[in-house]
DSSP file (Angstrom, degrees, kcal/mol; ACC not computed):
  #  RESIDUE AA STRUCTURE BP1 BP2  ACC     N-H-->O    O-->H-N    N-H-->O    O-->H-N    TCO  KAPPA ALPHA  PHI   PSI    X-CA   Y-CA   Z-CA
    1    1 A X              0   0    0      0, 0.0     0, 0.0     0, 0.0     0, 0.0   0.000 360.0 360.0 360.0 140.7   13.7   -8.7   16.0
    2    2 A X        -     0   0    0      1,-0.1     3,-0.1     0, 0.0     0, 0.0  -0.249 360.0-157.9 -59.5 143.0   10.9   -6.3   15.6
    3    3 A X  S    S+     0   0    0      1,-0.3     2,-0.3     0, 0.0    -1,-0.1   0.728  73.7  14.2 -92.3 -31.1    7.3   -7.7   16.0
    4    4 A X        -     0   0    0      2,-0.0     2,-0.3     0, 0.0    -1,-0.3  -0.998  55.9-173.7-151.2 145.7    5.5   -5.0   14.1
    5    5 A X        -     0   0    0     -2,-0.3     2,-0.4    -3,-0.1     0, 0.0  -0.992  11.6-152.7-138.0 145.3    6.1   -2.2   11.7
    6    6 A X        +     0   0    0     -2,-0.3     2,-0.3     2,-0.0    -2,-0.0  -0.973  28.1 145.2-122.0 131.3    3.7    0.4   10.3
    7    7 A X        +     0   0    0     -2,-0.4     2,-0.3     2,-0.0    -2,-0.1  -0.941  13.1 111.5-152.2 169.6    4.2    2.1    7.0
    8    8 A X        -     0   0    0     -2,-0.3     2,-0.3    48,-0.1    -2,-0.0  -0.979  54.1 -74.6 161.3-151.5    1.9    3.4    4.3
    9    9 A X        +     0   0    0     -2,-0.3     2,-0.3     8,-0.0    10,-0.1  -0.999  31.2 176.7-150.0 149.2    0.8    6.6    2.7
   10   10 A X        -     0   0    0     -2,-0.3     2,-0.5    72,-0.0    -2,-0.0  -0.971  19.1-139.1-148.4 156.6   -1.5    9.5    3.6
   11   11 A X        -     0   0    0     -2,-0.3     2,-0.5     6,-0.1     4,-0.1  -0.982   9.4-166.1-122.9 124.9   -2.4   12.7    1.9
   12   12 A X        +     0   0    0     -2,-0.5    72,-0.1     2,-0.1     2,-0.1  -0.936  63.3   4.4-109.2 128.0   -2.9   16.0    3.7
   13   13 A X  S    S-     0   0    0     -2,-0.5     2,-0.1     2,-0.1    71,-0.1  -0.230 109.0 -30.9  88.9 175.1   -4.6   18.8    1.7
   14   14 A X  S    S+     0   0    0     71,-0.2     2,-0.3    69,-0.1    71,-0.2  -0.365  90.8  73.7 -72.2 146.0   -6.1   18.6   -1.8
   15   15 A X  E    S-A   84   0A   0     69,-1.6    69,-2.6    -2,-0.1     2,-0.4  -0.930  70.1 -83.9 149.4-171.6   -4.6   16.3   -4.4
   16   16 A X  E     -A   83   0A   0     -2,-0.3     2,-0.4    67,-0.2    67,-0.2  -0.995  30.7-172.2-136.1 142.1   -4.3   12.7   -5.5
   17   17 A X  E     -A   82   0A   0     65,-2.6    65,-3.2    -2,-0.4     2,-0.4  -0.997   7.7-154.9-136.2 134.5   -1.8   10.1   -4.3
   18   18 A X  E     -A   81   0A   0     -2,-0.4     2,-0.4    63,-0.2    63,-0.2  -0.915   5.0-165.3-115.2 138.6   -1.2    6.6   -5.7
   19   19 A X  E     +A   80   0A   0     61,-2.3    61,-2.1    -2,-0.4     2,-0.3  -0.966  20.9 149.6-121.2 140.4    0.3    3.6   -3.8
   20   20 A X        +     0   0    0     -2,-0.4    22,-0.2    59,-0.2    59,-0.1  -0.961  49.1  13.6-166.4 146.0    1.6    0.5   -5.5
   21   21 A X        -     0   0    0     20,-0.4    21,-0.2    -2,-0.3     2,-0.2   0.905  64.3-164.8  54.9  58.7    4.2   -2.3   -5.1
   22   22 A X        -     0   0    0     19,-2.2     2,-0.3    18,-0.1    16,-0.2  -0.522   7.9-174.7 -70.1 139.6    5.2   -1.9   -1.4
   23   23 A X        -     0   0    0     -2,-0.2     2,-0.4    14,-0.1    14,-0.1  -0.981  10.2-167.4-136.9 146.6    8.5   -3.8   -0.6
   24   24 A X  E     -C   36   0B   0     12,-0.6    12,-3.0    -2,-0.3     2,-0.3  -0.999  10.3-179.9-136.6 134.4   10.1   -4.3    2.8
   25   25 A X  E     -C   35   0B   0     -2,-0.4     2,-0.3    10,-0.3    10,-0.2  -0.908   9.3-163.9-129.9 154.2   13.7   -5.6    3.2
   26   26 A X  E     -C   34   0B   0      8,-2.5     8,-3.1    -2,-0.3     2,-0.6  -0.972  25.1-116.3-134.9 157.5   16.0   -6.3    6.2
   27   27 A X  E     -C   33   0B   0     -2,-0.3     6,-0.2     6,-0.2    -2,-0.0  -0.840  31.9-147.9 -97.1 122.3   19.7   -6.9    6.4
   28   28 A X    >   -     0   0    0      4,-2.6     3,-1.6    -2,-0.6    -1,-0.0  -0.027  36.0 -85.8 -76.2-176.7   20.7  -10.4    7.6
   29   29 A X  T 3  S+     0   0    0      1,-0.3    -1,-0.1     2,-0.1    -2,-0.0   0.733 129.6  55.5 -65.4 -25.8   23.7  -11.5    9.6
   30   30 A X  T 3  S-     0   0    0      2,-0.1    -1,-0.3     0, 0.0     3,-0.1   0.322 119.7-110.7 -86.3   7.4   25.7  -11.8    6.4
   31   31 A X  S <  S+     0   0    0     -3,-1.6     2,-0.4     1,-0.3    -2,-0.1   0.815  75.2 136.0  63.4  35.9   24.9   -8.1    5.5
   32   32 A X        -     0   0    0     -6,-0.0    -4,-2.6     0, 0.0     2,-0.3  -0.903  58.9-115.3-108.9 141.4   22.7   -9.2    2.7
   33   33 A X  E     -C   27   0B   0     -2,-0.4     2,-0.4    -6,-0.2    -6,-0.2  -0.546  31.3-170.8 -76.4 136.5   19.3   -7.8    2.0
   34   34 A X  E     -C   26   0B   0     -8,-3.1    -8,-2.5    -2,-0.3     2,-0.3  -0.975  18.3-129.1-126.0 140.4   16.3  -10.2    2.4
   35   35 A X  E     -C   25   0B   0     -2,-0.4     2,-0.5   -10,-0.2   -10,-0.3  -0.708   9.8-145.9 -92.3 142.3   12.8   -9.3    1.4
   36   36 A X  E     -C   24   0B   0    -12,-3.0   -12,-0.6    -2,-0.3     2,-0.2  -0.916  26.8-120.0-102.6 124.2    9.9   -9.8    3.7
   37   37 A X        -     0   0    0     -2,-0.5     2,-0.5   -14,-0.1   -14,-0.1  -0.438  25.2-161.9 -65.7 133.1    6.7  -10.8    1.8
   38   38 A X    >   -     0   0    0    -16,-0.2     3,-1.4    -2,-0.2     4,-0.2  -0.985  22.0-121.6-115.7 121.2    3.8   -8.4    2.3
   39   39 A X  T 3  S+     0   0    0     -2,-0.5    13,-0.1     1,-0.3     4,-0.0  -0.425  92.2   0.3 -68.2 138.0    0.4   -9.7    1.4
   40   40 A X  T >  S+     0   0    0     -2,-0.1     3,-1.6     1,-0.1    -1,-0.3   0.739  81.5 152.1  59.6  29.1   -1.4   -7.8   -1.3
   41   41 A X  T <  S+     0   0    0     -3,-1.4   -19,-2.2     1,-0.3   -20,-0.4   0.665  72.8  46.4 -68.1 -16.5    1.6   -5.4   -1.6
   42   42 A X  T 3  S-     0   0    0    -21,-0.2    36,-0.3   -22,-0.2    -1,-0.3   0.421 104.5-130.8-104.5   1.6    0.7   -4.7   -5.3
   43   43 A X    <   +     0   0    0     -3,-1.6    -2,-0.1     1,-0.1     8,-0.0   0.857  49.9 156.4  56.1  41.6   -2.9   -4.2   -4.6
   44   44 A X        +     0   0    0     34,-0.1     2,-0.2    33,-0.1    -1,-0.1   0.113  36.8 109.9 -87.3  24.4   -4.0   -6.5   -7.4
   45   45 A X  S    S-     0   0    0     -5,-0.2    34,-0.1     1,-0.1     3,-0.1  -0.547  74.0-125.3 -92.9 165.9   -7.4   -7.2   -5.6
   46   46 A X  S    S+     0   0    0     -2,-0.2     2,-0.3     1,-0.1    22,-0.2   0.823  85.6  20.2 -83.5 -30.9  -10.7   -5.9   -6.9
   47   47 A X  S >  S-     0   0    0      1,-0.1     3,-1.0    20,-0.1     4,-0.3  -0.916  73.8-116.0-135.1 159.9  -11.9   -4.0   -3.8
   48   48 A X  G >  S+     0   0    0     -2,-0.3     3,-1.6     1,-0.3    -1,-0.1   0.857 115.5  62.9 -61.2 -36.4  -10.4   -2.5   -0.7
   49   49 A X  G 3  S+     0   0    0      1,-0.3    -1,-0.3    -3,-0.0     4,-0.1   0.720  96.0  60.0 -63.4 -20.7  -12.6   -5.1    1.3
   50   50 A X  G <  S+     0   0    0     -3,-1.0    -1,-0.3     2,-0.1    -2,-0.2   0.597  80.7 108.9 -85.5  -8.8  -10.6   -7.9   -0.4
   51   51 A X  S <  S-     0   0    0     -3,-1.6     2,-0.3    -4,-0.3   -11,-0.1  -0.335  89.6 -91.6 -65.4 149.0   -7.2   -6.6    1.1
   52   52 A X    >>  -     0   0    0      1,-0.2     4,-2.4   -13,-0.1     3,-1.2  -0.489  34.1-151.0 -61.5 118.2   -5.7   -8.8    3.8
   53   53 A X  T 34 S+     0   0    0     -2,-0.3    -1,-0.2     1,-0.3    -2,-0.1   0.757  93.6  55.5 -72.7 -24.7   -7.1   -7.3    7.1
   54   54 A X  T 34 S+     0   0    0      1,-0.1    -1,-0.3     3,-0.0     3,-0.1   0.585 117.0  35.8 -79.4 -10.8   -4.1   -8.4    9.1
   55   55 A X  T <4 S+     0   0    0     -3,-1.2     2,-0.4     1,-0.2    -2,-0.2   0.800 116.2  45.4-107.1 -48.1   -1.7   -6.5    6.7
   56   56 A X     <  -     0   0    0     -4,-2.4     2,-0.5     2,-0.0    -1,-0.2  -0.832  51.9-168.3-115.7 137.6   -3.6   -3.4    5.7
   57   57 A X        -     0   0    0     -2,-0.4     2,-0.5    -3,-0.1    -4,-0.0  -0.976  12.3-164.9-120.1 114.0   -5.6   -0.8    7.6
   58   58 A X        +     0   0    0     -2,-0.5     2,-0.4   -10,-0.1     8,-0.0  -0.876  12.7 171.8-104.7 123.9   -7.6    1.6    5.4
   59   59 A X        -     0   0    0     -2,-0.5     2,-0.1     2,-0.0    -2,-0.0  -0.804  16.5-158.2-131.7  93.9   -9.0    4.7    7.0
   60   60 A X        -     0   0    0     -2,-0.4     2,-0.2     6,-0.1     5,-0.1  -0.416  16.7-124.6 -75.2 149.3  -10.5    7.2    4.5
   61   61 A X    >   -     0   0    0      1,-0.1     3,-1.3    -2,-0.1    -1,-0.1  -0.555  17.2-118.3 -86.4 154.2  -10.8   10.8    5.5
   62   62 A X  T 3  S+     0   0    0      1,-0.3    -1,-0.1    -2,-0.2    -2,-0.1   0.681 113.1  55.9 -66.4 -18.5  -14.2   12.7    5.5
   63   63 A X  T 3  S+     0   0    0      2,-0.0    22,-3.3    21,-0.0     2,-0.3   0.117 117.6  10.1-101.8  21.6  -12.7   15.1    2.9
   64   64 A X  E <   -B   84   0A   0     -3,-1.3     2,-0.3    20,-0.3    20,-0.2  -0.914  69.6-107.8-168.6-165.9  -11.8   12.4    0.2
   65   65 A X  E     -B   83   0A   0     18,-2.4    18,-2.7    -2,-0.3     2,-0.4  -0.972   9.0-147.6-143.0 154.8  -11.9    8.9   -0.9
   66   66 A X  E     +B   82   0A   0     -2,-0.3     2,-0.3    16,-0.2    16,-0.2  -0.997  29.8 158.7-125.6 135.0   -9.7    5.8   -1.2
   67   67 A X  E     -B   81   0A   0     14,-2.0    14,-3.1    -2,-0.4     2,-0.6  -0.938  41.3-118.0-144.1 164.6  -10.2    3.3   -4.0
   68   68 A X  E     -B   80   0A   0     -2,-0.3     2,-0.3    12,-0.2    12,-0.2  -0.952  41.3-177.6-102.3 125.7   -8.4    0.5   -5.9
   69   69 A X  E     -B   79   0A   0     10,-2.6    10,-1.9    -2,-0.6     2,-0.5  -0.800  25.7-126.5-120.2 162.2   -8.2    1.5   -9.5
   70   70 A X  E     +B   78   0A   0     -2,-0.3     2,-0.4     8,-0.2     8,-0.2  -0.945  33.8 165.3-109.4 130.2   -6.9   -0.1  -12.7
   71   71 A X    >   -     0   0    0      6,-1.9     3,-1.6    -2,-0.5     5,-0.1  -0.924  30.6-156.8-148.3 114.1   -4.5    1.8  -14.7
   72   72 A X  T 3  S+     0   0    0     -2,-0.4    -1,-0.1     1,-0.3     6,-0.1   0.661  91.3  67.9 -67.4 -12.5   -2.2    0.5  -17.4
   73   73 A X  T 3  S+     0   0    0      4,-0.1    -1,-0.3     2,-0.0     2,-0.1   0.612  87.3  82.9 -83.9  -7.3    0.2    3.4  -17.0
   74   74 A X  S <  S-     0   0    0     -3,-1.6     5,-0.0     2,-0.3   -54,-0.0  -0.456  95.8-104.0 -93.3 169.1    1.3    2.1  -13.6
   75   75 A X  S    S+     0   0    0     -2,-0.1     2,-0.2     2,-0.0    -1,-0.1   0.846 105.8  26.1 -62.5 -35.2    3.9   -0.7  -13.0
   76   76 A X  S    S-     0   0    0      2,-0.2    -2,-0.3   -34,-0.1    -5,-0.3  -0.690  94.8 -99.6-120.2 179.3    1.2   -3.2  -12.2
   77   77 A X  S    S+     0   0    0     -2,-0.2    -6,-1.9    -7,-0.1     2,-0.3   0.838 100.3  30.3 -69.4 -34.6   -2.5   -3.5  -13.2
   78   78 A X  E     + B   0  70A   0    -36,-0.3     2,-0.3    -8,-0.2    -8,-0.2  -0.866  61.1 169.8-126.5 157.3   -4.1   -2.1  -10.1
   79   79 A X  E     - B   0  69A   0    -10,-1.9   -10,-2.6    -2,-0.3     2,-0.4  -0.954  37.8 -97.1-154.9 166.3   -3.1    0.5   -7.4
   80   80 A X  E     -AB  19  68A   0    -61,-2.1   -61,-2.3    -2,-0.3     2,-0.5  -0.768  34.0-157.5 -89.6 136.3   -4.6    2.4   -4.5
   81   81 A X  E     -AB  18  67A   0    -14,-3.1   -14,-2.0    -2,-0.4     2,-0.5  -0.973   5.8-166.0-117.6 124.9   -5.8    5.9   -5.2
   82   82 A X  E     -AB  17  66A   0    -65,-3.2   -65,-2.6    -2,-0.5     2,-0.5  -0.958  10.3-175.7-110.2 125.4   -6.2    8.4   -2.4
   83   83 A X  E     -AB  16  65A   0    -18,-2.7   -18,-2.4    -2,-0.5     2,-0.4  -0.978   7.1-169.9-125.2 126.5   -8.1   11.6   -3.4
   84   84 A X  E      AB  15  64A   0    -69,-2.6   -69,-1.6    -2,-0.5   -20,-0.3  -0.943 360.0 360.0-112.0 138.0   -8.7   14.6   -1.2
   85   85 A X              0   0    0    -22,-3.3   -71,-0.2    -2,-0.4   -21,-0.1   0.400 360.0 360.0 -89.2 360.0  -11.1   17.3   -2.2
């Protein structure tokens, strides 16, 4: 079984990108999908510093910013916003 997996999102060039509600599944021996819990996968914390450091690595680029925002239009209350200038 894998010990580590990396996934996420990044933005190259100008624009805005939103991340929310990450899910990860694996197929078991009975060929059924099983969910693997991901801490803070819905980003319902108030600040980036509040995210679980063993789960999430945040590396903002010099030409943009990363933040957690609250937006009632999204599936959950908060999400990560990546903005490049």
